[in-house]
TORKOL-4160 file (C-alpha; in steps of 0.2 Angstrom, whole numbers, padded with zeros to 4 digits, m for minus):
422
<pt num="1" X="m0905" Y="0839" Z="m0474"/>
<pt num="2" X="m0909" Y="0854" Z="m0461"/>
<pt num="3" X="m0902" Y="0867" Z="m0472"/>
<pt num="4" X="m0912" Y="0859" Z="m0486"/>
<pt num="5" X="m0926" Y="0858" Z="m0476"/>
<pt num="6" X="m0925" Y="0877" Z="m0470"/>
<pt num="7" X="m0922" Y="0881" Z="m0489"/>
<pt num="8" X="m0939" Y="0873" Z="m0494"/>
<pt num="9" X="m0946" Y="0881" Z="m0480"/>
<pt num="10" X="m0941" Y="0897" Z="m0487"/>
<pt num="11" X="m0946" Y="0894" Z="m0507"/>
<pt num="12" X="m0965" Y="0889" Z="m0497"/>
<pt num="13" X="m0965" Y="0907" Z="m0487"/>
<pt num="14" X="m0960" Y="0916" Z="m0503"/>
<pt num="15" X="m0975" Y="0907" Z="m0513"/>
<pt num="16" X="m0986" Y="0916" Z="m0502"/>
<pt num="17" X="m0978" Y="0932" Z="m0502"/>
<pt num="18" X="m0968" Y="0930" Z="m0485"/>
<pt num="19" X="m0950" Y="0937" Z="m0488"/>
<pt num="20" X="m0934" Y="0935" Z="m0478"/>
<pt num="21" X="m0930" Y="0952" Z="m0466"/>
<pt num="22" X="m0914" Y="0961" Z="m0468"/>
<pt num="23" X="m0910" Y="0959" Z="m0449"/>
<pt num="24" X="m0918" Y="0948" Z="m0437"/>
<pt num="25" X="m0923" Y="0962" Z="m0428"/>
<pt num="26" X="m0935" Y="0968" Z="m0439"/>
<pt num="27" X="m0944" Y="0953" Z="m0442"/>
<pt num="28" X="m0963" Y="0950" Z="m0441"/>
<pt num="29" X="m0960" Y="0931" Z="m0438"/>
<pt num="30" X="m0944" Y="0922" Z="m0432"/>
<pt num="31" X="m0943" Y="0902" Z="m0437"/>
<pt num="32" X="m0930" Y="0892" Z="m0428"/>
<pt num="33" X="m0929" Y="0875" Z="m0437"/>
<pt num="34" X="m0922" Y="0863" Z="m0426"/>
<pt num="35" X="m0910" Y="0850" Z="m0423"/>
<pt num="36" X="m0909" Y="0835" Z="m0409"/>
<pt num="37" X="m0896" Y="0824" Z="m0417"/>
<pt num="38" X="m0884" Y="0831" Z="m0402"/>
<pt num="39" X="m0887" Y="0839" Z="m0385"/>
<pt num="40" X="m0875" Y="0853" Z="m0390"/>
<pt num="41" X="m0888" Y="0857" Z="m0405"/>
<pt num="42" X="m0902" Y="0858" Z="m0392"/>
<pt num="43" X="m0894" Y="0870" Z="m0380"/>
<pt num="44" X="m0889" Y="0882" Z="m0394"/>
<pt num="45" X="m0907" Y="0883" Z="m0398"/>
<pt num="46" X="m0913" Y="0883" Z="m0380"/>
<pt num="47" X="m0902" Y="0901" Z="m0380"/>
<pt num="48" X="m0910" Y="0907" Z="m0395"/>
<pt num="49" X="m0928" Y="0904" Z="m0389"/>
<pt num="50" X="m0921" Y="0912" Z="m0372"/>
<pt num="51" X="m0917" Y="0926" Z="m0382"/>
<pt num="52" X="m0931" Y="0929" Z="m0394"/>
<pt num="53" X="m0942" Y="0926" Z="m0378"/>
<pt num="54" X="m0933" Y="0940" Z="m0371"/>
<pt num="55" X="m0939" Y="0951" Z="m0388"/>
<pt num="56" X="m0956" Y="0947" Z="m0386"/>
<pt num="57" X="m0958" Y="0957" Z="m0370"/>
<pt num="58" X="m0952" Y="0974" Z="m0382"/>
<pt num="59" X="m0961" Y="0970" Z="m0399"/>
<pt num="60" X="m0974" Y="0960" Z="m0407"/>
<pt num="61" X="m0969" Y="0947" Z="m0419"/>
<pt num="62" X="m0973" Y="0927" Z="m0421"/>
<pt num="63" X="m0960" Y="0915" Z="m0414"/>
<pt num="64" X="m0961" Y="0899" Z="m0423"/>
<pt num="65" X="m0952" Y="0882" Z="m0418"/>
<pt num="66" X="m0950" Y="0868" Z="m0431"/>
<pt num="67" X="m0941" Y="0851" Z="m0434"/>
<pt num="68" X="m0932" Y="0838" Z="m0424"/>
<pt num="69" X="m0933" Y="0845" Z="m0407"/>
<pt num="70" X="m0951" Y="0851" Z="m0409"/>
<pt num="71" X="m0953" Y="0831" Z="m0413"/>
<pt num="72" X="m0946" Y="0825" Z="m0398"/>
<pt num="73" X="m0953" Y="0838" Z="m0385"/>
<pt num="74" X="m0969" Y="0839" Z="m0392"/>
<pt num="75" X="m0981" Y="0850" Z="m0381"/>
<pt num="76" X="m0967" Y="0851" Z="m0368"/>
<pt num="77" X="m0962" Y="0867" Z="m0377"/>
<pt num="78" X="m0975" Y="0877" Z="m0378"/>
<pt num="79" X="m0979" Y="0872" Z="m0360"/>
<pt num="80" X="m0961" Y="0879" Z="m0353"/>
<pt num="81" X="m0960" Y="0893" Z="m0366"/>
<pt num="82" X="m0979" Y="0900" Z="m0370"/>
<pt num="83" X="m0970" Y="0915" Z="m0378"/>
<pt num="84" X="m0968" Y="0901" Z="m0393"/>
<pt num="85" X="m0984" Y="0905" Z="m0405"/>
<pt num="86" X="m0983" Y="0889" Z="m0417"/>
<pt num="87" X="m0976" Y="0872" Z="m0415"/>
<pt num="88" X="m0973" Y="0862" Z="m0431"/>
<pt num="89" X="m0964" Y="0844" Z="m0428"/>
<pt num="90" X="m0953" Y="0834" Z="m0442"/>
<pt num="91" X="m0970" Y="0828" Z="m0453"/>
<pt num="92" X="m0980" Y="0845" Z="m0452"/>
<pt num="93" X="m0969" Y="0859" Z="m0459"/>
<pt num="94" X="m0981" Y="0860" Z="m0475"/>
<pt num="95" X="m0994" Y="0864" Z="m0462"/>
<pt num="96" X="m0984" Y="0879" Z="m0459"/>
<pt num="97" X="m0993" Y="0892" Z="m0470"/>
<pt num="98" X="m1010" Y="0887" Z="m0464"/>
<pt num="99" X="m1003" Y="0889" Z="m0445"/>
<pt num="100" X="m0998" Y="0905" Z="m0450"/>
<pt num="101" X="m1015" Y="0910" Z="m0455"/>
<pt num="102" X="m1023" Y="0903" Z="m0440"/>
<pt num="103" X="m1014" Y="0912" Z="m0429"/>
<pt num="104" X="m1017" Y="0929" Z="m0438"/>
<pt num="105" X="m1035" Y="0926" Z="m0436"/>
<pt num="106" X="m1033" Y="0927" Z="m0418"/>
<pt num="107" X="m1032" Y="0910" Z="m0414"/>
<pt num="108" X="m1023" Y="0901" Z="m0398"/>
<pt num="109" X="m1004" Y="0895" Z="m0400"/>
<pt num="110" X="m1004" Y="0881" Z="m0411"/>
<pt num="111" X="m0995" Y="0865" Z="m0408"/>
<pt num="112" X="m0996" Y="0851" Z="m0423"/>
<pt num="113" X="m0983" Y="0834" Z="m0421"/>
<pt num="114" X="m0994" Y="0821" Z="m0425"/>
<pt num="115" X="m0994" Y="0810" Z="m0439"/>
<pt num="116" X="m0980" Y="0801" Z="m0448"/>
<pt num="117" X="m0979" Y="0806" Z="m0465"/>
<pt num="118" X="m0965" Y="0815" Z="m0473"/>
<pt num="119" X="m0968" Y="0826" Z="m0489"/>
<pt num="120" X="m0953" Y="0830" Z="m0500"/>
<pt num="121" X="m0951" Y="0847" Z="m0504"/>
<pt num="122" X="m0943" Y="0855" Z="m0520"/>
<pt num="123" X="m0926" Y="0854" Z="m0520"/>
<pt num="124" X="m0915" Y="0869" Z="m0511"/>
<pt num="125" X="m0901" Y="0878" Z="m0521"/>
<pt num="126" X="m0889" Y="0884" Z="m0508"/>
<pt num="127" X="m0884" Y="0896" Z="m0521"/>
<pt num="128" X="m0887" Y="0901" Z="m0538"/>
<pt num="129" X="m0873" Y="0884" Z="m0545"/>
<pt num="130" X="m0875" Y="0871" Z="m0529"/>
<pt num="131" X="m0893" Y="0862" Z="m0523"/>
<pt num="132" X="m0898" Y="0850" Z="m0511"/>
<pt num="133" X="m0909" Y="0836" Z="m0519"/>
<pt num="134" X="m0918" Y="0826" Z="m0503"/>
<pt num="135" X="m0922" Y="0807" Z="m0510"/>
<pt num="136" X="m0925" Y="0799" Z="m0494"/>
<pt num="137" X="m0929" Y="0800" Z="m0476"/>
<pt num="138" X="m0930" Y="0794" Z="m0460"/>
<pt num="139" X="m0919" Y="0778" Z="m0453"/>
<pt num="140" X="m0924" Y="0762" Z="m0448"/>
<pt num="141" X="m0907" Y="0755" Z="m0440"/>
<pt num="142" X="m0909" Y="0761" Z="m0421"/>
<pt num="143" X="m0891" Y="0764" Z="m0417"/>
<pt num="144" X="m0892" Y="0763" Z="m0397"/>
<pt num="145" X="m0887" Y="0781" Z="m0396"/>
<pt num="146" X="m0896" Y="0791" Z="m0410"/>
<pt num="147" X="m0914" Y="0801" Z="m0407"/>
<pt num="148" X="m0915" Y="0802" Z="m0426"/>
<pt num="149" X="m0927" Y="0786" Z="m0430"/>
<pt num="150" X="m0938" Y="0793" Z="m0417"/>
<pt num="151" X="m0940" Y="0810" Z="m0422"/>
<pt num="152" X="m0937" Y="0807" Z="m0442"/>
<pt num="153" X="m0948" Y="0791" Z="m0442"/>
<pt num="154" X="m0946" Y="0776" Z="m0453"/>
<pt num="155" X="m0937" Y="0775" Z="m0469"/>
<pt num="156" X="m0947" Y="0782" Z="m0485"/>
<pt num="157" X="m0939" Y="0785" Z="m0499"/>
<pt num="158" X="m0943" Y="0798" Z="m0514"/>
<pt num="159" X="m0950" Y="0791" Z="m0529"/>
<pt num="160" X="m0936" Y="0789" Z="m0543"/>
<pt num="161" X="m0947" Y="0797" Z="m0558"/>
<pt num="162" X="m0948" Y="0814" Z="m0546"/>
<pt num="163" X="m0931" Y="0814" Z="m0543"/>
<pt num="164" X="m0927" Y="0813" Z="m0560"/>
<pt num="165" X="m0939" Y="0825" Z="m0564"/>
<pt num="166" X="m0931" Y="0838" Z="m0552"/>
<pt num="167" X="m0914" Y="0833" Z="m0556"/>
<pt num="168" X="m0918" Y="0836" Z="m0575"/>
<pt num="169" X="m0924" Y="0856" Z="m0571"/>
<pt num="170" X="m0908" Y="0857" Z="m0561"/>
<pt num="171" X="m0898" Y="0854" Z="m0577"/>
<pt num="172" X="m0906" Y="0867" Z="m0587"/>
<pt num="173" X="m0904" Y="0880" Z="m0573"/>
<pt num="174" X="m0888" Y="0882" Z="m0572"/>
<pt num="175" X="m0883" Y="0871" Z="m0556"/>
<pt num="176" X="m0865" Y="0866" Z="m0556"/>
<pt num="177" X="m0865" Y="0851" Z="m0541"/>
<pt num="178" X="m0879" Y="0845" Z="m0534"/>
<pt num="179" X="m0879" Y="0834" Z="m0516"/>
<pt num="180" X="m0893" Y="0818" Z="m0514"/>
<pt num="181" X="m0898" Y="0819" Z="m0496"/>
<pt num="182" X="m0904" Y="0805" Z="m0485"/>
<pt num="183" X="m0901" Y="0801" Z="m0466"/>
<pt num="184" X="m0895" Y="0785" Z="m0472"/>
<pt num="185" X="m0895" Y="0788" Z="m0492"/>
<pt num="186" X="m0887" Y="0772" Z="m0497"/>
<pt num="187" X="m0904" Y="0762" Z="m0490"/>
<pt num="188" X="m0912" Y="0771" Z="m0505"/>
<pt num="189" X="m0925" Y="0759" Z="m0512"/>
<pt num="190" X="m0940" Y="0764" Z="m0522"/>
<pt num="191" X="m0952" Y="0749" Z="m0527"/>
<pt num="192" X="m0964" Y="0752" Z="m0543"/>
<pt num="193" X="m0974" Y="0740" Z="m0553"/>
<pt num="194" X="m0965" Y="0726" Z="m0542"/>
<pt num="195" X="m0946" Y="0731" Z="m0548"/>
<pt num="196" X="m0935" Y="0738" Z="m0535"/>
<pt num="197" X="m0923" Y="0753" Z="m0538"/>
<pt num="198" X="m0908" Y="0755" Z="m0527"/>
<pt num="199" X="m0896" Y="0769" Z="m0522"/>
<pt num="200" X="m0884" Y="0762" Z="m0534"/>
<pt num="201" X="m0897" Y="0762" Z="m0548"/>
<pt num="202" X="m0904" Y="0780" Z="m0546"/>
<pt num="203" X="m0885" Y="0786" Z="m0543"/>
<pt num="204" X="m0880" Y="0782" Z="m0561"/>
<pt num="205" X="m0896" Y="0785" Z="m0570"/>
<pt num="206" X="m0894" Y="0802" Z="m0562"/>
<pt num="207" X="m0877" Y="0802" Z="m0569"/>
<pt num="208" X="m0881" Y="0795" Z="m0585"/>
<pt num="209" X="m0895" Y="0809" Z="m0586"/>
<pt num="210" X="m0886" Y="0824" Z="m0584"/>
<pt num="211" X="m0879" Y="0836" Z="m0594"/>
<pt num="212" X="m0873" Y="0853" Z="m0588"/>
<pt num="213" X="m0872" Y="0845" Z="m0571"/>
<pt num="214" X="m0855" Y="0841" Z="m0567"/>
<pt num="215" X="m0854" Y="0835" Z="m0547"/>
<pt num="216" X="m0863" Y="0823" Z="m0539"/>
<pt num="217" X="m0860" Y="0821" Z="m0522"/>
<pt num="218" X="m0872" Y="0811" Z="m0507"/>
<pt num="219" X="m0874" Y="0813" Z="m0490"/>
<pt num="220" X="m0875" Y="0801" Z="m0478"/>
<pt num="221" X="m0869" Y="0782" Z="m0479"/>
<pt num="222" X="m0871" Y="0769" Z="m0467"/>
<pt num="223" X="m0856" Y="0754" Z="m0468"/>
<pt num="224" X="m0870" Y="0739" Z="m0470"/>
<pt num="225" X="m0877" Y="0748" Z="m0483"/>
<pt num="226" X="m0862" Y="0753" Z="m0493"/>
<pt num="227" X="m0860" Y="0739" Z="m0508"/>
<pt num="228" X="m0847" Y="0733" Z="m0519"/>
<pt num="229" X="m0859" Y="0738" Z="m0534"/>
<pt num="230" X="m0859" Y="0757" Z="m0527"/>
<pt num="231" X="m0842" Y="0757" Z="m0526"/>
<pt num="232" X="m0841" Y="0752" Z="m0547"/>
<pt num="233" X="m0854" Y="0766" Z="m0551"/>
<pt num="234" X="m0845" Y="0779" Z="m0541"/>
<pt num="235" X="m0828" Y="0772" Z="m0552"/>
<pt num="236" X="m0837" Y="0773" Z="m0569"/>
<pt num="237" X="m0846" Y="0789" Z="m0569"/>
<pt num="238" X="m0832" Y="0804" Z="m0568"/>
<pt num="239" X="m0847" Y="0816" Z="m0562"/>
<pt num="240" X="m0849" Y="0806" Z="m0546"/>
<pt num="241" X="m0836" Y="0817" Z="m0534"/>
<pt num="242" X="m0822" Y="0804" Z="m0527"/>
<pt num="243" X="m0826" Y="0807" Z="m0509"/>
<pt num="244" X="m0834" Y="0796" Z="m0498"/>
<pt num="245" X="m0842" Y="0799" Z="m0481"/>
<pt num="246" X="m0844" Y="0783" Z="m0471"/>
<pt num="247" X="m0845" Y="0787" Z="m0452"/>
<pt num="248" X="m0837" Y="0769" Z="m0443"/>
<pt num="249" X="m0841" Y="0779" Z="m0425"/>
<pt num="250" X="m0827" Y="0766" Z="m0417"/>
<pt num="251" X="m0814" Y="0754" Z="m0419"/>
<pt num="252" X="m0818" Y="0743" Z="m0405"/>
<pt num="253" X="m0831" Y="0727" Z="m0410"/>
<pt num="254" X="m0837" Y="0728" Z="m0392"/>
<pt num="255" X="m0842" Y="0746" Z="m0393"/>
<pt num="256" X="m0849" Y="0745" Z="m0412"/>
<pt num="257" X="m0859" Y="0730" Z="m0403"/>
<pt num="258" X="m0867" Y="0742" Z="m0388"/>
<pt num="259" X="m0869" Y="0755" Z="m0402"/>
<pt num="260" X="m0880" Y="0743" Z="m0412"/>
<pt num="261" X="m0870" Y="0746" Z="m0429"/>
<pt num="262" X="m0874" Y="0731" Z="m0437"/>
<pt num="263" X="m0856" Y="0728" Z="m0443"/>
<pt num="264" X="m0839" Y="0725" Z="m0436"/>
<pt num="265" X="m0821" Y="0733" Z="m0437"/>
<pt num="266" X="m0816" Y="0720" Z="m0449"/>
<pt num="267" X="m0831" Y="0724" Z="m0459"/>
<pt num="268" X="m0829" Y="0740" Z="m0461"/>
<pt num="269" X="m0809" Y="0738" Z="m0466"/>
<pt num="270" X="m0815" Y="0725" Z="m0479"/>
<pt num="271" X="m0825" Y="0740" Z="m0486"/>
<pt num="272" X="m0811" Y="0754" Z="m0485"/>
<pt num="273" X="m0800" Y="0740" Z="m0494"/>
<pt num="274" X="m0813" Y="0738" Z="m0508"/>
<pt num="275" X="m0814" Y="0756" Z="m0511"/>
<pt num="276" X="m0795" Y="0760" Z="m0511"/>
<pt num="277" X="m0793" Y="0747" Z="m0521"/>
<pt num="278" X="m0808" Y="0751" Z="m0533"/>
<pt num="279" X="m0804" Y="0770" Z="m0533"/>
<pt num="280" X="m0786" Y="0775" Z="m0530"/>
<pt num="281" X="m0787" Y="0794" Z="m0530"/>
<pt num="282" X="m0802" Y="0794" Z="m0517"/>
<pt num="283" X="m0805" Y="0804" Z="m0500"/>
<pt num="284" X="m0812" Y="0797" Z="m0487"/>
<pt num="285" X="m0821" Y="0806" Z="m0472"/>
<pt num="286" X="m0829" Y="0798" Z="m0456"/>
<pt num="287" X="m0837" Y="0802" Z="m0439"/>
<pt num="288" X="m0828" Y="0796" Z="m0422"/>
<pt num="289" X="m0839" Y="0794" Z="m0407"/>
<pt num="290" X="m0829" Y="0794" Z="m0390"/>
<pt num="291" X="m0832" Y="0791" Z="m0373"/>
<pt num="292" X="m0846" Y="0778" Z="m0374"/>
<pt num="293" X="m0853" Y="0767" Z="m0360"/>
<pt num="294" X="m0841" Y="0754" Z="m0358"/>
<pt num="295" X="m0827" Y="0763" Z="m0367"/>
<pt num="296" X="m0810" Y="0757" Z="m0359"/>
<pt num="297" X="m0792" Y="0762" Z="m0363"/>
<pt num="298" X="m0792" Y="0748" Z="m0374"/>
<pt num="299" X="m0806" Y="0750" Z="m0384"/>
<pt num="300" X="m0800" Y="0769" Z="m0386"/>
<pt num="301" X="m0783" Y="0764" Z="m0394"/>
<pt num="302" X="m0793" Y="0752" Z="m0407"/>
<pt num="303" X="m0802" Y="0766" Z="m0414"/>
<pt num="304" X="m0784" Y="0776" Z="m0412"/>
<pt num="305" X="m0776" Y="0760" Z="m0424"/>
<pt num="306" X="m0789" Y="0761" Z="m0434"/>
<pt num="307" X="m0788" Y="0779" Z="m0439"/>
<pt num="308" X="m0769" Y="0776" Z="m0441"/>
<pt num="309" X="m0772" Y="0760" Z="m0452"/>
<pt num="310" X="m0784" Y="0768" Z="m0465"/>
<pt num="311" X="m0777" Y="0786" Z="m0464"/>
<pt num="312" X="m0795" Y="0796" Z="m0466"/>
<pt num="313" X="m0794" Y="0812" Z="m0475"/>
<pt num="314" X="m0803" Y="0819" Z="m0461"/>
<pt num="315" X="m0815" Y="0815" Z="m0447"/>
<pt num="316" X="m0829" Y="0824" Z="m0438"/>
<pt num="317" X="m0826" Y="0820" Z="m0419"/>
<pt num="318" X="m0836" Y="0822" Z="m0404"/>
<pt num="319" X="m0838" Y="0813" Z="m0386"/>
<pt num="320" X="m0855" Y="0805" Z="m0380"/>
<pt num="321" X="m0869" Y="0813" Z="m0372"/>
<pt num="322" X="m0884" Y="0805" Z="m0366"/>
<pt num="323" X="m0900" Y="0808" Z="m0376"/>
<pt num="324" X="m0916" Y="0805" Z="m0368"/>
<pt num="325" X="m0927" Y="0792" Z="m0378"/>
<pt num="326" X="m0913" Y="0781" Z="m0386"/>
<pt num="327" X="m0909" Y="0764" Z="m0379"/>
<pt num="328" X="m0892" Y="0769" Z="m0373"/>
<pt num="329" X="m0900" Y="0783" Z="m0361"/>
<pt num="330" X="m0902" Y="0768" Z="m0351"/>
<pt num="331" X="m0884" Y="0763" Z="m0349"/>
<pt num="332" X="m0873" Y="0769" Z="m0336"/>
<pt num="333" X="m0862" Y="0782" Z="m0343"/>
<pt num="334" X="m0846" Y="0774" Z="m0337"/>
<pt num="335" X="m0834" Y="0787" Z="m0343"/>
<pt num="336" X="m0833" Y="0802" Z="m0334"/>
<pt num="337" X="m0834" Y="0818" Z="m0343"/>
<pt num="338" X="m0815" Y="0824" Z="m0340"/>
<pt num="339" X="m0809" Y="0808" Z="m0347"/>
<pt num="340" X="m0820" Y="0810" Z="m0364"/>
<pt num="341" X="m0813" Y="0826" Z="m0366"/>
<pt num="342" X="m0793" Y="0820" Z="m0364"/>
<pt num="343" X="m0799" Y="0807" Z="m0377"/>
<pt num="344" X="m0808" Y="0817" Z="m0386"/>
<pt num="345" X="m0792" Y="0829" Z="m0387"/>
<pt num="346" X="m0781" Y="0813" Z="m0390"/>
<pt num="347" X="m0790" Y="0807" Z="m0406"/>
<pt num="348" X="m0791" Y="0825" Z="m0414"/>
<pt num="349" X="m0773" Y="0829" Z="m0412"/>
<pt num="350" X="m0771" Y="0810" Z="m0420"/>
<pt num="351" X="m0781" Y="0813" Z="m0436"/>
<pt num="352" X="m0776" Y="0833" Z="m0438"/>
<pt num="353" X="m0757" Y="0824" Z="m0440"/>
<pt num="354" X="m0764" Y="0812" Z="m0450"/>
<pt num="355" X="m0774" Y="0823" Z="m0461"/>
<pt num="356" X="m0760" Y="0837" Z="m0462"/>
<pt num="357" X="m0750" Y="0822" Z="m0470"/>
<pt num="358" X="m0762" Y="0818" Z="m0482"/>
<pt num="359" X="m0763" Y="0836" Z="m0488"/>
<pt num="360" X="m0745" Y="0838" Z="m0489"/>
<pt num="361" X="m0744" Y="0824" Z="m0501"/>
<pt num="362" X="m0757" Y="0832" Z="m0513"/>
<pt num="363" X="m0747" Y="0847" Z="m0514"/>
<pt num="364" X="m0741" Y="0851" Z="m0532"/>
<pt num="365" X="m0756" Y="0842" Z="m0539"/>
<pt num="366" X="m0766" Y="0851" Z="m0552"/>
<pt num="367" X="m0786" Y="0849" Z="m0549"/>
<pt num="368" X="m0801" Y="0856" Z="m0553"/>
<pt num="369" X="m0812" Y="0867" Z="m0540"/>
<pt num="370" X="m0829" Y="0875" Z="m0539"/>
<pt num="371" X="m0826" Y="0893" Z="m0534"/>
<pt num="372" X="m0839" Y="0896" Z="m0521"/>
<pt num="373" X="m0837" Y="0913" Z="m0512"/>
<pt num="374" X="m0825" Y="0927" Z="m0508"/>
<pt num="375" X="m0813" Y="0923" Z="m0494"/>
<pt num="376" X="m0815" Y="0929" Z="m0478"/>
<pt num="377" X="m0797" Y="0931" Z="m0475"/>
<pt num="378" X="m0791" Y="0940" Z="m0490"/>
<pt num="379" X="m0804" Y="0949" Z="m0500"/>
<pt num="380" X="m0794" Y="0948" Z="m0514"/>
<pt num="381" X="m0793" Y="0929" Z="m0513"/>
<pt num="382" X="m0809" Y="0916" Z="m0517"/>
<pt num="383" X="m0812" Y="0901" Z="m0508"/>
<pt num="384" X="m0817" Y="0885" Z="m0519"/>
<pt num="385" X="m0817" Y="0866" Z="m0514"/>
<pt num="386" X="m0812" Y="0851" Z="m0523"/>
<pt num="387" X="m0821" Y="0837" Z="m0529"/>
<pt num="388" X="m0812" Y="0828" Z="m0513"/>
<pt num="389" X="m0820" Y="0839" Z="m0503"/>
<pt num="390" X="m0803" Y="0850" Z="m0499"/>
<pt num="391" X="m0806" Y="0868" Z="m0498"/>
<pt num="392" X="m0795" Y="0879" Z="m0509"/>
<pt num="393" X="m0790" Y="0898" Z="m0509"/>
<pt num="394" X="m0780" Y="0907" Z="m0523"/>
<pt num="395" X="m0782" Y="0925" Z="m0530"/>
<pt num="396" X="m0797" Y="0930" Z="m0539"/>
<pt num="397" X="m0811" Y="0940" Z="m0539"/>
<pt num="398" X="m0830" Y="0938" Z="m0538"/>
<pt num="399" X="m0834" Y="0934" Z="m0556"/>
<pt num="400" X="m0826" Y="0916" Z="m0553"/>
<pt num="401" X="m0840" Y="0912" Z="m0540"/>
<pt num="402" X="m0850" Y="0898" Z="m0548"/>
<pt num="403" X="m0836" Y="0893" Z="m0560"/>
<pt num="404" X="m0825" Y="0878" Z="m0561"/>
<pt num="405" X="m0806" Y="0883" Z="m0561"/>
<pt num="406" X="m0791" Y="0874" Z="m0565"/>
<pt num="407" X="m0777" Y="0876" Z="m0550"/>
<pt num="408" X="m0761" Y="0870" Z="m0544"/>
<pt num="409" X="m0760" Y="0866" Z="m0526"/>
<pt num="410" X="m0745" Y="0877" Z="m0519"/>
<pt num="411" X="m0745" Y="0878" Z="m0500"/>
<pt num="412" X="m0755" Y="0876" Z="m0484"/>
<pt num="413" X="m0763" Y="0888" Z="m0473"/>
<pt num="414" X="m0769" Y="0877" Z="m0458"/>
<pt num="415" X="m0782" Y="0864" Z="m0467"/>
<pt num="416" X="m0783" Y="0874" Z="m0483"/>
<pt num="417" X="m0774" Y="0872" Z="m0499"/>
<pt num="418" X="m0766" Y="0889" Z="m0506"/>
<pt num="419" X="m0766" Y="0887" Z="m0525"/>
<pt num="420" X="m0761" Y="0897" Z="m0543"/>
<pt num="421" X="m0771" Y="0896" Z="m0556"/>
<pt num="422" X="m0763" Y="0883" Z="m0567"/>
């Protein structure tokens, strides 16, 4: 979502004759689009602010902060770092141009963080052949550890006709893959003339409408909203990639309850079983949060057992950091930092073994990939991705970028497949 919104800001700037500098050191303005979802993301932003604060002692340029960190800290940012010229919260990004004009008119530093009306922007092309399409924004779940509802606001769904119109434009502009975006994308619900359209409905309409776009992805889903109807639509439409990212976060019902995830371990296992029974050749990835307050060794072992039972294709793993403003911030942080790291390393090692085993089972298969770029490791190879979200490299040149190629998976280089054109 942050990439999509950064891209939308770039479009907005270019529409007003403001273009990217060749180097950050030469820029007349520097815009940092911030994230608050984890403490590490904010730590990186503080580091960059410090760097550009020092740069402002050497030359003149505008330093602009936008996004979730701004929304969380509001006017504290300019109080702490007066070198920041403009701060715009989550709901004020469309005010960027007017804020730039105002600051250039010698007005004082600008801080806009009030309001809660999110405006959807034109979709952002990652490159000439892939695009993000935001379809909903915000979150109503209020998981006890998560800052997102507080900085992104309540869920709002983009009008279906607006989404379909944008998809139609992308379909005639050479785009090969679109990713539908939302903090909780499968809670999409748009009501028009008394009729409700839910995520399976809009997903199916998109799949039926496209002619040139060949792959549809979506991020991110919440298990409580993952319906049998959605699974059937994924099965039915060949354009919808057979890859699902479904964050489970933990394997212990006690911890899931403290996280306020609104489902149980058993419910999650039922969803996974339904998916696997409906779509045999599907990849499933997840998020795992280790070291949540109250986590005991037995809870951790339940998470390990869940990974062994489901055999996710991959998992994004991280340890708990308190986020000020969330309910969990008031919990006693009972798991020492050293134990969080130790458990995290154990879960990573476990999942890496499962992922490697599952990848080895795919060797010898012939698959279609979308070529994304030249490999950073070998200039005579291209980097591609399967519909299952596996990374693949094989011999090829720049002319293949943005095309679909049929390959055979022949070996593994770490977590990346090596392939030959079939």
